[in-house]
C-alpha positions in Angstrom: -12.6 32.9 16.4 -9.5 34.5 15.2 -9.3 38.5 15.0 -9.2 39.6 11.2 -5.4 39.7 10.2 -3.3 41.3 7.2 -0.1 40.2 6.2 1.8 41.4 3.2 4.7 39.7 2.2 7.8 40.7 -0.4 7.4 37.7 -2.2 4.4 34.9 -1.8 3.8 31.6 -4.0 0.3 31.9 -4.5 -2.0 29.2 -6.5 -1.1 31.0 -9.8 2.7 31.4 -9.0 5.0 33.7 -7.6 4.1 36.8 -7.1 5.7 40.5 -5.2 3.9 42.7 -2.6 1.4 40.4 -1.9 -1.3 41.4 1.1 -3.1 38.4 2.4 -6.4 39.2 4.7 -7.4 36.4 7.1 -11.1 36.3 8.2 -12.1 35.9 11.8 -13.0 31.9 10.8 -9.3 31.2 9.7 -9.8 31.6 6.0 -8.3 33.4 3.6 -10.7 36.1 2.5 -8.5 38.4 -0.1 -5.4 38.1 -2.2 -3.6 41.2 -3.6 -0.4 41.4 -5.3 1.8 44.3 -6.4 0.2 46.8 -3.3 2.0 48.3 -0.7 2.3 46.7 2.8 0.8 49.8 5.1 -0.7 48.4 8.3 -0.4 45.0 7.9 2.2 42.7 9.3 5.4 42.3 7.1 6.8 39.0 6.3 9.5 38.0 4.0 8.7 34.8 1.7 5.1 33.4 2.2 4.1 29.8 1.3 1.2 27.4 1.9 2.1 25.6 4.9 1.7 21.9 4.0 0.0 19.1 6.3 2.3 16.7 8.3 0.5 13.9 6.5 1.4 10.5 8.7 2.3 10.5 12.7 2.4 7.9 15.3 2.6 10.9 18.2 3.9 8.6 21.0 7.0 7.5 19.0 8.5 10.8 19.4 9.9 9.7 22.6 11.7 6.7 21.4 14.3 9.0 19.2 17.5 8.1 19.9 17.1 4.6 21.5 16.9 2.4 18.9 20.6 2.9 17.7 22.2 0.0 19.0 22.2 -3.5 17.1 20.9 -6.5 19.1 22.0 -10.1 19.1 20.4 -10.7 16.1 22.9 -9.4 13.2 20.1 -9.0 10.9 18.7 -5.9 12.4 15.7 -4.7 10.8 12.2 -3.2 10.6 11.0 -6.0 12.4 13.4 -6.1 15.6 12.9 -2.2 15.9 9.1 -3.0 16.0 9.8 -5.3 19.3 11.5 -2.3 20.7 8.6 0.0 20.1 6.1 -2.7 21.8 8.5 -2.4 24.7 8.4 1.1 25.0 5.0 1.7 24.6 4.0 -0.7 27.8 5.1 2.1 30.0 3.1 4.9 28.3 0.4 6.7 30.4 -2.7 8.9 29.4 -0.7 11.8 30.9 2.5 10.7 29.0 1.0 10.6 25.7 -0.4 14.1 26.3 2.7 15.8 27.0 4.6 13.7 23.7 2.1 14.8 21.8 2.1 18.3 22.5 5.8 18.6 22.0 5.1 16.7 18.7 2.8 19.1 17.6 4.7 22.3 18.5 7.8 20.7 16.5 5.6 20.5 13.2 4.5 23.7 13.4 7.7 25.1 14.2 9.0 22.9 11.0 6.5 24.4 8.8 3.8 22.1 9.3 0.0 23.7 10.2 -2.0 20.3 10.4 -0.9 17.0 12.1 -2.7 13.8 10.6 -2.4 11.2 13.5 -2.5 7.7 12.8 -3.7 7.0 16.4 -3.3 3.1 17.5 -2.2 3.4 21.0 -6.1 3.1 22.5 -6.0 0.9 25.8 -4.4 0.2 29.1 -1.1 -1.9 29.3 -2.6 -5.5 29.2 -5.1 -4.5 26.6 -7.9 -3.5 29.1 -10.0 -0.5 27.3 -10.0 2.6 29.6 -13.3 3.5 31.1 -13.8 6.1 28.4 -12.6 3.9 25.0 -11.3 7.1 23.4 -9.3 8.2 26.3 -5.8 8.4 24.8 -7.8 10.2 21.2 -9.0 12.6 23.9 -5.1 13.1 25.3 -4.1 14.0 21.3 -7.2 16.4 21.3 -6.0 17.9 24.4 -2.6 18.2 23.0 -3.8 20.0 20.0 -5.4 22.6 22.1 -2.5 23.6 23.7 -0.2 23.4 20.7 -2.8 25.1 18.2 -2.3 23.0 15.1 -4.7 21.7 12.8 -5.8 17.9 13.4 -7.0 15.2 11.3 -7.2 12.3 14.0 -7.4 8.6 12.7 -8.1 5.9 15.0 -6.6 2.5 13.9 -8.8 -0.6 13.7 -6.1 -3.5 14.3 -7.3 -6.8 15.2 -5.0 -9.3 14.1 -1.1 -10.4 14.3 -1.4 -11.5 10.7 -3.3 -12.7 7.7 -3.8 -16.1 9.5 -5.8 -14.1 11.9 -3.9 -14.9 14.8 -4.7 -13.3 18.1 -2.6 -9.9 18.9 0.7 -10.5 20.5 1.7 -9.0 24.1 3.1 -5.4 22.2 0.2 -5.2 20.4 -2.6 -5.7 22.5 -3.0 -1.8 23.5 -4.0 -1.5 19.7 -6.7 -4.2 19.5 -10.0 -3.4 18.7 -13.0 -5.7 17.1 -15.4 -4.3 14.4 -17.9 -3.2 16.9 -15.4 -1.9 19.5 -13.7 0.5 17.1 -16.8 1.5 15.6 -17.5 2.6 19.5 -14.0 4.2 19.9 -14.6 6.1 16.6 -17.7 7.7 17.6 -16.3 8.6 21.0 -13.1 9.7 19.3 -15.0 12.0 16.8 -17.3 13.3 19.4 -13.4 14.4 21.6 -12.8 17.0 18.4 -16.2 18.8 19.2 -14.3 21.6 21.3 -11.7 21.8 19.4 -11.3 24.7 16.3 -14.0 23.6 13.4 -10.8 23.0 10.9 -10.0 20.1 12.9 -11.5 16.7 11.9 -11.4 12.5 11.9 -11.4 9.9 9.8 -10.4 6.1 10.0 -7.4 4.0 9.8 -7.7 0.3 9.1 -4.1 -0.7 10.0 -2.9 -2.9 7.0 -3.8 -5.6 5.1 -2.2 -7.9 7.6 -4.1 -6.4 10.7 -7.1 -6.3 9.5 -10.0 -8.7 7.9 -10.4 -7.6 4.3 -13.7 -8.3 4.6 -14.4 -5.8 7.2 -12.5 -2.7 5.1 -16.1 -1.5 3.6 -17.9 -1.4 7.2 -14.7 0.5 8.4 -14.8 3.0 5.5 -18.4 3.5 5.9 -18.1 5.0 9.7 -17.3 8.4 8.2 -17.1 10.8 5.0 -13.4 11.5 6.0 -10.3 10.4 5.2 -9.1 6.5 5.2 -5.6 6.0 5.7 -3.8 2.4 5.5 -0.3 1.1 5.5 0.5 -0.6 2.2 3.7 -2.4 0.7 6.1 -1.2 3.1 7.9 -4.4 4.1 9.0 -7.3 1.9 7.7 -9.8 4.6 4.3 -7.9 4.4 4.1 -8.4 0.5 5.5 -12.2 0.9 2.2 -13.0 3.6 -0.5 -11.1 1.9 0.4 -12.6 -1.4 0.3 -15.8 0.0 -2.9 -15.5 1.8 -4.9 -13.4 -0.5 -3.6 -14.4 -3.9 -2.2 -11.4 -4.8 0.4 -8.5 -3.8 -1.0 -5.9 -1.5 -1.4 -3.1 -4.3 -2.7 -5.9 -6.8 -5.3 -6.9 -4.2 -6.5 -3.2 -3.3 -6.7 -2.3 -6.9 -9.5 -4.8 -7.3 -11.1 -4.4 -3.9 -11.0 -1.4 -2.4 -13.2 2.1 -3.8 -10.3 4.0 -4.5 -9.8 8.0 -4.9 -8.4 11.2 -3.0 -10.3 10.3 0.0 -7.9 7.1 0.5 -4.0 7.7 1.3 -1.8 4.5 1.3 1.4 4.7 3.7 4.8 4.0 2.5 4.2 1.8 -0.6 8.3 1.3 -0.7 7.2 -2.1 -2.6 5.5 -1.8 -5.4 6.4 -2.9 -8.9 6.4 -0.3 -12.0 3.0 -1.5 -13.2 1.6 -1.0 -9.6 2.9 2.4 -8.8 1.3 3.4 -12.4 -2.0 1.9 -11.7 -2.3 3.0 -8.0 -1.3 6.7 -9.1 -4.2 7.1 -11.8 -6.6 5.8 -8.9 -6.3 9.7 -7.4 -5.2 8.2 -4.0 -2.3 10.1 -2.0 0.9 8.1 -1.4 1.8 8.8 2.1 5.6 9.1 2.2 7.7 9.5 5.2 11.0 9.6 3.7 13.1 9.9 7.4 11.6 7.0 8.9 11.5 4.8 5.7 15.3 5.4 5.7 15.6 4.8 9.3 13.8 1.6 9.3 15.0 0.6 5.9 12.0 0.4 4.4 13.0 1.1 0.7 12.7 3.6 -1.8 9.2 4.9 -3.3 9.2 5.2 -6.8 8.5 9.0 -6.9 9.7 9.6 -10.5 7.2 6.9 -11.8 4.6 8.4 -9.4 4.6 11.9 -10.4 5.0 11.2 -13.9 1.1 8.9 -13.8 0.1 12.3 -12.0 0.2 10.8 -8.7 -0.8 12.6 -5.0 1.7 12.9 -2.3 1.8 13.7 1.1 4.9 14.3 3.4 4.7 12.8 7.1 7.1 12.6 9.8 5.6 9.1 10.9 8.3 7.7 14.0 9.1 11.5 14.1 12.8 10.5 14.7 13.3 14.0 13.2 10.3 16.6 12.5 11.4 18.8 9.6 9.9 19.6 6.4 12.7 20.4 4.4 14.5 17.6 5.0 11.9 15.1 4.5 11.5 16.8 1.0 15.4 16.5 0.3 15.6 12.9 1.7 12.9 12.0 -0.9 14.5 13.6 -3.9 17.8 12.6 -2.9 16.9 8.8 -2.8 15.4 9.0 -6.4 19.2 10.4 -7.4 20.9 7.9 -5.4 18.8 4.9 -7.1 18.9 6.2 -10.9 22.4 8.0 -10.5 20.7 11.2 -11.6 20.1 15.0 -10.8 17.2 17.1 -10.5 14.9 13.7 -10.5 11.8 14.9 -9.6 12.1 18.7 -11.4 10.0 19.6 -14.7 10.7 21.9 -17.7 8.5 24.7 -15.8 9.4 23.8 -12.0 12.3 23.4 -10.2 13.0 20.5 -7.7 12.0 22.3 -4.6 9.0 24.0 -6.1 7.6 20.9 -7.4 8.6 18.8 -4.3 7.0 21.4 -2.0 3.8 22.2 -3.9 3.3 18.3 -4.3 3.3 18.2 -0.4 0.9 21.1 -0.2 -1.8 19.7 -2.0 -1.5 16.2 -1.5 -1.7 16.7 2.2 -4.6 18.6 1.9 -6.0 15.7 0.4 -5.2 13.4 2.9 -6.1 15.3 6.0 -9.4 16.1 4.3 -8.6 19.7 4.6 -9.4 23.3 2.7 -5.7 24.1 2.5 -2.5 23.6 0.3 -2.4 26.9 -1.6 -2.6 30.5 -0.6 -6.2 31.1 -2.5 -9.1 33.0 -1.7 -11.8 30.9 0.0 -9.1 28.3 1.7 -7.7 27.9 5.2 -4.9 30.5 6.3 -2.3 27.6 6.8 0.8 29.6 6.0 4.3 29.6 6.5 6.7 32.5 6.0 10.4 32.0 5.4 13.1 34.6 6.4 14.2 36.6 3.6 16.8 38.0 5.5 18.6 34.3 5.9 22.1 34.1 4.3 21.2 30.8 2.3 18.2 33.1 0.9 20.0 36.6 0.1 19.0 37.7 -3.5 16.8 34.5 -4.2 13.6 34.8 -6.1 11.0 32.3 -7.3 11.7 28.5 -7.4 15.4 29.3 -6.6 13.7 30.3 -2.8 12.5 26.7 -2.7 15.5 25.1 -3.8 17.7 27.0 -1.5 15.0 26.1 1.5 14.9 22.5 0.8 18.9 21.7 -0.5 20.9 24.2 1.4 18.4 24.9 4.4 17.0 23.8 7.3 14.1 24.8 10.1 16.2 27.8 11.2 14.7 29.5 7.6 11.1 29.1 9.1 9.9 32.4 11.0 6.3 32.4 11.2 3.6 29.8 10.6 -0.4 30.0 11.0 -2.4 27.2 11.2 -6.3 28.2 9.9 -5.2 31.8 10.6 -3.7 30.7 14.2 -0.4 32.4 14.8 1.2 29.8 16.9 5.1 30.4 15.7 6.6 33.7 15.9 10.4 34.5 15.1 11.1 30.5 14.8 9.2 29.6 18.2 6.3 28.4 19.6 4.3 30.9 21.4 3.8 28.3 24.1 7.2 26.6 24.0 8.1 26.7 27.5 5.6 25.4 28.9 5.0 22.4 26.5 8.8 21.5 27.1 8.7 21.7 30.4 5.7 19.4 30.6 7.8 16.9 27.9 10.7 17.0 30.3 8.8 15.6 33.2 7.0 12.9 31.5 10.5 11.9 30.1 12.2 12.0 33.7 9.2 9.6 34.7 9.6 7.1 32.0 13.3 7.1 32.4 15.2 5.0 30.6 13.0 2.4 29.0 14.3 0.5 26.4 
């Protein structure tokens, strides 16, 4: 339990809009208990610009340790997602549970310092090298939970079911066998992984993640979904080769197939969706699902451009994730998403509306949609929601004299993470003056893990 806290912000983005001189009381459970506007800040912790802290909606934590190791072209001049994937498989064969815990703690620390209050971990590294399960099938999930204790971030843990190497149900290859589960084994793994969260704060939860249509038998999706009342996430329509394989095997394009065969709604998140046709974009948005977007990773891997303009116009929800964790920066993710639309359409302010600037529309969409994707009571500064909060430095040179939507536009398009001074996750004040409170210890553990791994690619 936390102690009661009171914050006072010069300027805050509430669920009802911008307000000045805002007093926010956080109860001992980490929920927002009271919000007042136009009041003095006597006795409260003072901050500059207070915002709801979004969820990081999609992460593969261990890939953070690969950042910078995959930027050389191999012997095949057609380097692509699929060649990067082979390098990733080689890398993960060296990882031990101790490595994974140290890497995950670093990732979560960097998420908090970037303004994210929660980590949705799409967790598929389950077994030992060679594919043999650990004595505890949820050993690696417990390491993610242990990292969460260290970092203090909110967690939605999504163990991944990954059974086949393709829609022809071929066995997993050497690089994939650490992921592999059959439906019965996955059910046991999910039960044990969920048990690992019992010692975490009550805002942490779990869900399931059938990896993709190419890695999971379509006829077991309902069984996987029924294991939990929590979120269900799945990669969808990320690569053209995947779209072609699904079309050939199932007779429908991936989005068309899920529209006809899966119970859809806000509990479900589809990740990437960069290979959708216009009619698919509109139809999927209208189901209420969340599109989990990772613009930096999608750019890095050449996935393609998500049609955010059409998706937003159809009322679709989005969450923002750091995926491969090559860069963990909320502002850059939002900027990259907007700039991708401008480059494709040769436009400006592509996602702005008549009533909301580009930065505000992006930020509020990420906050609301991320809460849905995580199954988390957050997404706005409002009484009854978790105190997932971030404070920007009102004295930063790029925020001088700025108010209202212009604050968010300046943060997203002119600024970076150096504007983020404080972050609370369910009332836990984990970032102060721009630095995580346990930064030194987390960095030391990560450096030790990297020294042990050495140059692995």
